N, C-alpha and C positions, 0 to 999 in steps of 0.2 A: 657549319651554324655557332654561330659567337657568341658564349656563354649570356651578351645581352640580350641575342635575337632569342634566345631560349627565355629567356626571361618573358623580356615584348611577347611571345607564342601561348605564355602560361598563362598570365594576365591576360591575355584578347581572348584564350577561349573557356575563364572561370567565368561563373555562374555567379557567382560572391563576393566577395574582400575583405579576409579581413585582416589589419593594422595591428602588425605587437612591436613596439617604440620600448628600447632604453631612452638611457641615459644621452646618448648620445644625437638623439634627433633632438633637441637644442640647441648642439654648436652653429647649425645655422643660424638658426635667429639670434642669433650671440651673447647665449647660455652659459654662464661657465661651466671646464669637464671639471668635474672632481677626482676624474684618473687619478688615483695616487696624494701621497700627500702634493708632493711638489705645483701637480692642476690643483688643488684648494689653494694652496698658499698665495695661489696668482693670481687667483683671484679674493680672494681673504684676502692682505699680508699682515695687517692689524695682528693674525692670530700664530703667524709665524714666525712671530716678538713673542708670543706665550708657549709657542710651542704644544699649541691644542691642534693636534689631527682633523679631520674630517667623521670619522670614527667615534671619534670619542665627544667629538660636541650632538654628534647626532643622538646622542643616551637621556632617556629619557627622569633619569635619576639627578639630568640637572633642571629641573622642576621642580622640586623636592632644592633642591640644594643651593642653588646659585641661580631665582625664573628671569634673573634680571640680563645670564649670562646668557641660558637659552633662548629668552624671547628676541634678542639683540643677533643671533645667529639665525633666527625662524622668519623674525617680524622685519631681518631686512630682506628676505627670500619672497616671505611673503609681496614687500613691494616690490621687490625685481622683477617676479612674474605675472604683479598685475602691468608693468611700466611695457612689457617683451611681446612685442607685433610676431608671431609665425608667421615663419618660411616659407617661400612657395611650395615645398613641397609636399607640404600640411592641401594643397587647396587640388595640387597635383592630382596627389588620393585619394582626392574626394569627389571630383572630374571625374574617377574609374570607377570608386565603388558606388560613382551616380546613376554610369549607364548598366551595370548589372541586373539583374532582376531581383539578385536575394541584394544589391543594396551595398552598404559596406561598415564595419565596426570598428573600434578601434580592443586593443589589451595593452593598456601603458604599465610598465610599473614608474612611473615617474607624477610623481604631485603637484602638478605645475598649473594645468584644468589648460593648458597650450587647445591637444581638440577642442573641448568646447571654446575655447574662442577662435577657433580655427572653423568649428561651426559645424560639427561633429553631434549629433542630438543619443551616436549607445556607443558612453565606455565605460569602459573597465578596469576602474583603475586600484590595480591588485595590491599596491601600499598605503593609496587611502590618496588626501589630497589636502593640502594646504590651506584653503581651502573651502574649510568645515574643521572644525572645532568639539573639543571634548570637556566634560570636569574635569582636572587630572586627578584629585581623589573621585573618581566615579561617582557620587552622590544621584546621577539619574547616566542611564546607558543611553540617553538623548544627543545625537549629534548634531549639529547647526551652522550653518555658513557665516563663513566669518566678512559678510559681507557690512560696510562701515567702523571693523575694525582695524588700527591706525596705531601701528608701533612707533612712536620715535625712537629712532638710534643716534647714541649717538660712534661718527667712523672712525673714529682714533679707539674706542675700546671698543665696541664692536657689542655695548653696554644696551638695553633697552633701559626709556626710563617709564616712572608708574603714569600714568595706572599702567598697569599689564592686563592685557584680555581678563574679565574672569570671568565663571560659571552666571548665568541667571538664574537660575532655582539656588545656591546657596554661597553667592559670594565671592566664591573660593577661586582659585586660581584655575585659569583654563590652558587647553593645550591642543597644539594641532591637531589634526584626523588623521595623525601620519606612521605608519609601522616603525616605528625604531629598534636602532638594535639590540638585543636583552631587552626588548620591548613585549611585558606580558599583561597590561594596563589599556592597552590597544584596540581603540571597540573597532568592530572586525565586520560590521552588522551591512551596514552600505557598499561593501565592496561587495562584501559576498550576493547579493541581493543583483550587483552586476554582473556577476561571475554568475549566477547562476541561468543568469535573461540571456547569458553571452553561449554558455551548453548550452540552451534548448534551441540558441537559434541557427550555431555551428551543425549541429544536427536533424538541425536541418536545410542542412546546407551542403551536403553534402560532392558541390563542384565545387568551392569555394579555393580560394589561393589567397598564402599567405603574403603577406610582406613584410618584411620583417627591417627593420633601420638601425642600428647605435646600441644593441644586445652585447653587453661583455659576458664572458664566463667569471667577473668574480663573485656579482651576485647577478643566478642564475635563470630567476625566476622568467625572464620575459624569453628565451633561450628555450627553456624545457614547456612557456606554452607551447612556440613558435613550431616543437616537429611534434609537438603532442598534437593539436590541433588538424597538421597536416600530416600526421601516423600515415590514414589512410591510403593517402594519393600521390604522397610525395609534392604534391604541387605548395616548396616552398620555397621563395627569392629570397636570399640574405644578402645581404645591404651592410657590408662590414671593413673599416679596408685595414683593421686591424686581426680580426677574426672569423674573419670568412666561412672555415670551414662549417663543413653539414656531414655529421653522423654520417655512414653508408650512402651518402654521395644521390640522399635525398630530397632531390633541390637540383639549385644551382643558388651558386658562389660569385656574388659580384665581390670584390677588394676595392673598394671605391665609396669617396664620400657620400651622402646620404641624396643631398639633393643635386645634387653635379649628377645623378644615379639618377634621379626622377625622373626628372632633364632629358636625358636621354633618351631613355624609357619611355618617355611622353612623347617623342620626334619620332620613334619608330614606332606609339599605337596609332599618333595620328590625331 
């Protein structure tokens, strides 16, 4: 039996489906791959000219020191994610889950909202969402949707133009409700509530299978959760063209791209 057939057998025999997705999940939808500075600069040439890396930009201090720079980056991403159409793999996974008694849920480190756009009702966003905002000064613990917020960007300089998003309570600067690097001011209660619901669901469905896609080791949030969720059964299918190995071989490793692998599995599952 091939590894692909083993994976199809695991998925077919499960009572519930948990999809765990990292940044690689969006590549087949045309979203940029921020892996390393070269990938980031290919997506955002102005930052290469400035010599600014993704890690340096994804730092909350810029909202205090240079908010136009900060919102230039996050405002551009907000518009990009709004315009992106989720690839066919999202539908395939959701269709598998719809046939399971326990249904399907998603756990992701992505902040792009693509699962919700693809029709998923239960999504745990471990690092928050660009589609929600919080007060930069934390005058309130509230988190609110970014619906209706548009940030004009000069794409030559990647700087935002006024007026920048603001807090409806104090009128000060707002920021995305995203966990950034070295971020001590992120309001995590929305993500924690999602995680609590997922934990309760997972404990009620011991016969679940975990399908992990596009989750690397550089930021291992998703890999760790998928291994935790599948620890009791070993029912983990890891799809990753660069880093497919599973510790102690507890599951099935598929060293291939996400969408093409999902399509091949879907053909086997009928």
